[in-house]
Structure formats: C-alpha cells, structure tokens
VOGU-3710 file (C-alpha; in Angstrom, 3 decimals, decimal comma):
1> mteftgdyfy> -3,389/-5,644/-21,503  -0,624/-3,396/-22,855  1,773/-5,112/-25,245  5,442/-4,469/-24,618  7,739/-3,476/-27,471  11,496/-3,511/-27,765  11,422/0,169/-28,702  9,553/1,022/-25,485  11,969/-0,958/-23,319  15,010/0,488/-25,093
11> ktfterssdl> 13,835/4,094/-24,814  12,624/3,710/-21,228  15,635/1,896/-19,836  18,157/4,005/-21,740  16,651/7,204/-20,344  15,830/5,979/-16,842  18,190/3,172/-15,947  21,404/3,401/-17,977  23,490/4,770/-15,071  22,299/1,931/-12,826
21> ypdrytkeyc> 22,715/-0,848/-15,391  25,398/0,353/-17,843  25,595/-1,613/-21,116  22,734/-3,935/-20,095  19,954/-2,575/-22,267  21,084/-2,897/-25,857  18,436/-2,651/-28,555  18,794/-6,356/-29,301  18,362/-7,335/-25,647  15,365/-5,022/-25,239
31> dalaemanra> 13,692/-6,679/-28,237  14,239/-10,065/-26,581  12,973/-8,770/-23,223  9,793/-7,402/-24,781  9,078/-10,735/-26,434  9,617/-12,574/-23,139  7,532/-10,052/-21,195  4,602/-10,500/-23,572  4,808/-14,286/-23,274  4,983/-14,023/-19,487
41> akliteknil> 2,017/-11,631/-19,321  -0,031/-14,006/-21,487  0,757/-16,954/-19,197  -0,033/-14,942/-16,061  -3,420/-14,009/-17,479  -4,268/-17,434/-18,906  -3,215/-19,329/-15,772  -4,730/-16,742/-13,409  -1,489/-16,228/-11,489  -0,941/-13,495/-8,907
51> llvhnyqype> 2,432/-11,928/-9,762  4,325/-10,200/-6,929  7,513/-8,281/-7,737  9,906/-6,771/-5,212  11,243/-3,209/-5,545  14,821/-4,460/-6,027  14,056/-6,483/-9,152  15,350/-5,579/-12,614  13,384/-2,825/-14,416  11,897/-5,209/-16,995
61> iqelgfavgy> 10,429/-7,403/-14,246  9,031/-4,351/-12,491  7,406/-3,261/-15,778  5,758/-6,669/-16,032  4,630/-6,389/-12,416  3,016/-3,012/-12,990  1,224/-4,365/-16,059  -0,151/-7,661/-14,740  0,671/-7,863/-11,031  1,967/-5,839/-8,106
71> vgdsyglslk> 5,291/-4,196/-7,259  6,252/-3,276/-3,698  8,246/-3,958/-0,562  8,113/-7,163/1,465  5,389/-5,807/3,743  3,120/-4,544/0,974  3,520/-7,716/-1,055  2,750/-9,836/2,009  -0,532/-7,941/2,344  -1,280/-8,552/-1,332
81> ardekgysti> -0,568/-12,263/-0,873  -3,013/-12,277/2,042  -5,768/-10,080/0,620  -5,924/-10,802/-3,119  -8,538/-13,512/-3,586  -9,398/-15,558/-6,625  -5,899/-16,849/-7,360  -4,818/-20,456/-6,867  -1,193/-19,684/-7,785  1,215/-16,950/-6,680
91> afssvefmae> 4,473/-16,221/-8,530  6,946/-14,245/-6,415  9,815/-12,605/-8,282  12,236/-12,075/-5,438  14,459/-14,022/-3,072  13,228/-17,319/-1,667  12,290/-16,183/1,854  9,674/-13,789/0,465  8,043/-16,563/-1,525  8,089/-18,694/1,631
101> takiinpekk> 6,199/-15,913/3,425  3,524/-15,965/0,712  3,226/-19,744/1,136  2,910/-19,425/4,926  0,082/-16,929/4,485  -1,548/-19,079/1,770  -0,707/-22,721/2,574  -3,436/-23,983/0,249  -2,050/-22,153/-2,788  0,749/-23,035/-5,165
111> vlvptrascs> 3,580/-20,541/-4,676  6,262/-20,259/-7,330  9,730/-18,738/-7,137  11,938/-18,542/-10,237  15,213/-19,018/-8,356  16,251/-20,181/-4,896  18,023/-16,897/-4,227  19,238/-16,474/-0,663  19,899/-13,374/1,466  22,795/-12,388/3,713
121> lvesviliki> 20,353/-11,758/6,572  18,893/-15,251/6,173  22,384/-16,725/6,070  23,369/-14,975/9,318  20,839/-16,973/11,363  21,909/-20,105/13,246  18,812/-21,934/14,456  20,500/-23,719/17,363  21,446/-20,329/18,851  17,793/-19,271/18,802
131> lkwkeknptg> 16,817/-22,501/20,553  19,512/-21,960/23,201  18,289/-18,385/23,777  14,703/-19,629/24,187  15,882/-22,304/26,612  17,752/-19,681/28,650  14,787/-17,254/28,470  11,621/-19,400/28,805  9,317/-16,348/28,901  11,290/-14,504/26,237
141> kvvsyintda> 9,801/-13,365/22,935  11,555/-13,709/19,595  10,846/-10,890/17,131  12,153/-11,754/13,681  12,513/-9,444/10,731  10,584/-10,705/7,719  13,975/-11,153/6,009  14,341/-14,623/7,533  13,551/-18,086/6,246  10,512/-20,151/7,189
151> ktkalsdfic> 12,376/-22,200/9,803  13,399/-19,048/11,648  9,874/-17,667/11,454  8,577/-20,924/12,941  10,792/-20,377/15,999  9,590/-16,782/16,366  6,746/-15,221/18,327  6,333/-12,161/16,119  7,452/-11,151/12,639  8,116/-7,528/11,716
161> tsrnaskvva> 9,073/-5,545/8,630  11,171/-2,420/8,243  7,902/-0,472/8,190  6,437/-1,789/11,438  9,395/-3,062/13,496  9,067/-0,381/16,194  5,321/-0,904/16,403  5,746/-4,664/16,879  8,439/-4,297/19,548  6,358/-1,668/21,368
171> hvrtnfpgdp> 3,401/-4,083/21,348  5,520/-6,885/22,803  6,952/-4,667/25,544  3,464/-3,415/26,480  1,735/-6,788/26,468  4,591/-8,872/27,899  6,276/-6,451/30,327  9,608/-7,634/31,648  9,938/-10,515/29,180  13,300/-10,553/27,359
181> ilflpdkyla> 13,141/-9,816/23,627  15,477/-11,274/21,021  15,447/-9,138/17,877  16,911/-10,764/14,786  18,680/-10,806/12,481  19,328/-7,175/11,428  21,319/-5,270/14,030  20,944/-1,975/12,177  17,159/-2,191/12,112  17,333/-3,002/15,836
191> nvviselglk> 19,231/0,256/16,383  16,433/2,158/14,643  13,828/0,468/16,861  15,798/1,414/19,972  16,000/5,017/18,812  12,363/5,348/17,793  11,088/3,834/21,052  13,555/5,678/23,272  15,062/2,449/24,615  18,521/1,678/25,915
201> fgdldiwdgs> 20,796/-0,543/23,842  20,579/-3,234/26,535  16,784/-3,406/26,395  16,861/-5,814/23,448  19,017/-8,837/22,774  20,271/-8,041/19,289  21,424/-10,573/16,727  24,656/-9,751/14,917  23,324/-9,848/11,345  23,150/-7,397/8,462
211> cyihkelnee> 22,436/-6,991/4,775  25,789/-6,890/3,019  24,560/-4,193/0,614  23,076/-1,901/3,260  26,020/-2,419/5,627  28,242/-0,453/3,248  25,807/2,474/3,266  27,495/4,056/6,267  28,071/7,638/7,401  31,063/8,057/5,097
221> tidkalfdhp> 29,347/6,887/1,897  26,130/8,766/2,668  28,007/11,958/3,506  29,903/11,717/0,213  26,656/11,319/-1,746  25,148/14,328/0,026  28,322/16,336/-0,668  28,030/15,447/-4,365  24,357/16,472/-4,371  24,111/19,375/-1,883
231> naellrhpec> 20,490/20,191/-2,726  19,247/16,636/-2,266  17,099/15,248/0,532  18,144/11,909/2,017  15,957/8,790/1,816  17,589/6,245/4,142  16,554/2,624/4,700  16,682/1,305/8,311  19,005/-1,555/7,304  21,786/0,937/6,515
241> gctqeciita> 25,102/0,479/8,281  25,095/4,033/9,605  22,219/3,586/12,060  24,047/3,499/15,395  26,524/6,247/14,503  23,758/8,395/12,981  21,526/7,963/16,012  24,320/8,818/18,473  25,261/11,881/16,415  21,631/12,981/16,206
251> lrqgikiefv> 21,164/12,643/19,972  24,302/14,694/20,557  23,106/17,427/18,219  19,505/17,317/19,407  18,147/16,593/15,937  15,795/13,950/14,599  16,694/11,632/11,762  14,308/9,454/9,819  14,650/5,970/8,391  12,068/4,813/5,866
261> stermitkar> 11,077/1,569/4,167  11,378/1,399/0,386  7,647/1,938/-0,111  7,628/4,855/2,304  10,419/6,410/0,208  7,916/6,887/-2,615  5,380/8,613/-0,379  8,024/10,790/1,277  9,537/11,874/-2,046  6,105/12,575/-3,530
271> esasqefvva> 5,065/14,738/-0,570  8,380/16,570/-0,257  9,027/19,977/-1,802  12,531/18,773/-2,652  13,307/18,016/-6,285  16,428/15,910/-5,676  16,999/12,890/-3,434  19,923/10,740/-2,386  18,685/7,163/-1,938  20,355/4,870/0,588
281> tepgmvdrlr> 19,192/1,377/-0,307  19,656/-1,208/-3,067  19,731/0,747/-6,371  16,807/-1,170/-7,870  14,670/1,145/-5,752  16,113/4,177/-7,534  14,659/2,909/-10,794  11,258/2,473/-9,115  11,394/6,023/-7,748  12,322/7,430/-11,134
291> relpnkrfyp> 9,389/5,585/-12,673  6,940/6,853/-10,065  8,211/10,442/-9,963  9,789/11,251/-13,344  9,939/14,990/-12,664  12,234/14,542/-9,657  15,842/13,350/-9,549  17,124/10,369/-7,588  20,752/9,420/-6,971  21,910/6,139/-5,395
301> vskkmckhmk> 24,431/6,279/-2,565  25,953/3,166/-4,126  25,331/1,370/-7,406  26,342/-1,991/-5,944  23,556/-4,484/-6,703  22,306/-7,261/-4,439  23,708/-10,466/-5,919  20,764/-12,386/-4,471  17,975/-10,170/-5,813  19,651/-9,971/-9,199
311> qctlegllec> 19,608/-13,752/-9,577  15,990/-13,202/-10,568  15,710/-12,537/-14,300  12,849/-12,232/-16,752  14,197/-15,309/-18,502  14,001/-17,295/-15,271  10,553/-15,984/-14,410  9,217/-16,944/-17,838  10,589/-20,469/-17,510  9,011/-20,739/-14,059
321> lehdddpkyq> 5,620/-19,657/-15,440  5,887/-22,088/-18,335  6,718/-25,011/-16,017  4,641/-24,100/-12,963  3,943/-27,781/-12,210  7,652/-28,517/-11,788  8,394/-28,932/-8,037  11,735/-27,164/-8,440  9,835/-23,879/-8,812  7,374/-24,523/-5,996
331> iilskeildg> 7,680/-23,571/-2,328  7,064/-26,725/-0,298  7,106/-26,506/3,502  6,243/-29,029/6,201  3,031/-28,562/8,182  5,068/-28,000/11,343  7,013/-25,140/9,761  3,903/-23,688/8,132  1,886/-23,734/11,342  4,646/-22,300/13,535
341> akvaidnmms> 5,553/-19,530/11,105  1,923/-18,630/10,494  1,379/-17,972/14,210  4,267/-15,464/14,199  3,009/-13,748/11,040  -0,573/-13,691/12,309  0,686/-12,090/15,520  2,202/-9,307/13,420  -0,920/-8,931/11,274  -3,088/-8,617/14,377
351> ii> -1,113/-5,563/15,461  -1,247/-3,681/12,168
//
C-alpha cells in the first residue's frame, strides 16, 4: 500500500485543484491530511472494509479511494457494492442515500456513512404524493432516479441512474404498454429520457424536482463557459438545468446533443481528439478528470460546490472508520423498506 505524504498532497492539490478549492490546501493542512489518510488506509485494510467514494468528494478522499477502494458514480459504485465479495463492511463516502442503496443491495452487511448528508433531489420527494399517484394509477409504474432515499425506492417499481434512465424507461414502456409512468424526482433527467426515446412531453408524468447545483447549469452559464473556452468540447450531465431548452433548440436546428453521466465523461474525454473540455456538473468531477487525463484541460462551468457532498470530509471518514460499531455511522433500515427497495433495484439490475 502506498503511503501518503504531505508533500505529495501539497504538490498534487496545488497543481491540480487550487482553482477549484482556493486556499484549502496549505502545506500544514496537507501534512494533516496525509497523516489522516494513512491512518484511514490502515483501518480499511485491517478491518477488511470496502471503501466506495463518489466522484464529487474532496480530492484527498478520492486519493484514498484510488489507493484502497473504488471511486466512481452512483451506478458504478452500486455495482461494486453488489459484486465485490469478501467484505462484511462497506464504508460509503458520499451522501446518505447512496449508502442506503449499498445497504439495500447488501442487507446482511454493515454499511457505514460518515455523515447523514442529504440531497436536494431527495428533499423534493413527498411520499404521500407518490401514494396518491399510485392510487389514481393502479397499473402505473414508478421509475425513481437512484438519487432518492430508501423509502422512495421502496414505493418504486424500477430504479434508474443517469447512465441507464432511458434504457429503464424503454423497458417499462415495452413490457407494460399503456401503463402510466411516474418518473421522479429529476425533471431535467426526465427531459433527456424523452429526447433520447423520441417521446412526447406528456408521455411521462414528471416530478418537479432538481439538483440545486445542476439547475444553475443552464444555457446561459454553459454558453458563457464555451465562449470563454472556444476550443473546448462540452461534457454535460443530464441533471443540468438546460435540458429542455437545449433539446428544443437542437430539434429546431436538426442537430444532436449528448448528455453523459460523470463516469461516461471520463471515457468520452479519453476517446475524444479534443484537448480541452468544459464540464457541466459538480466541480469535484473536474478534479477527477484532471487526475485521469493530466495531458488534457478541463474547465468547470461553475465552481459552486454541492453543500451536501462537501459535508463529507477525510476527518469525518476517519472517525467513522475508527468507531464503526457506533450506530450513528451505520445505515439501519426496516425489513419492509429493505425488501421493497430491493425489488425496485433488482428490476433495474435485471435490465442492465
């Protein structure tokens, strides 16, 4: 196992991340981070913990994930939670709903989360409204984005991610023709699904929810970033607030636009002949892209950080690992919620 040093963190984060996190990575703080990262890595190895780290986490947590765990998007990490055997404990450095998903997939395992960080998409859901929709549409199918809590997943028929949302909706429409579909909670992702499948806007019942970070990544802010970097290719997440306007404009002009998940951004940038990219998603992903492809340049549309994702710190993760038997760090769900949510997730997994 590689040992982290303060000098490595200071050099790396100063060169790669200083524009994203100005004044964060002082030499003194990098020394402290390296010491914490080494302690965390030792605990992860000794306790045989599967560490999962989301792309929007701070650079130091991503470095730890690359060294002794996995870094990725919600979909990829869900697959790791399902497929990686030999671990009795999973530590998920991300918002709470992602750790809940790992628990649903692995009900017999201990799942840890360093902070009970929420999500604006999760907060947009009102369960009683889902129940009323199901009562009004007894044959209807609820397709929920993975960015929902366990209770919402338990009321759903299918889960989807930004990577496979169109595939899941297409499956539902093919196998349950004529049944109403409620897509929740991200209205911008729903717009992308409608576009990719060639549907009409009335073909889905769309929840009025959004990610507060991605909502601000609209046509105006994206156009400004592209104006500032005229040689750059655009990497745009399907949660972005420009989806409906962009789709309508593209249809008018007879052009095709592409929305990609965070993990797909890496593949697309790697395969592209372009050397510069404007990135429309939470800026933590820009740091990941710069790490993966150091010879290319990546510019965030906005440097505004997700207040929920950034509640997760290396300090908090280390404390969680040190006190993994403390219930306050453990995901605990009722059997009813676990069973209901697992059916919806299994339905998604059976499609992919």
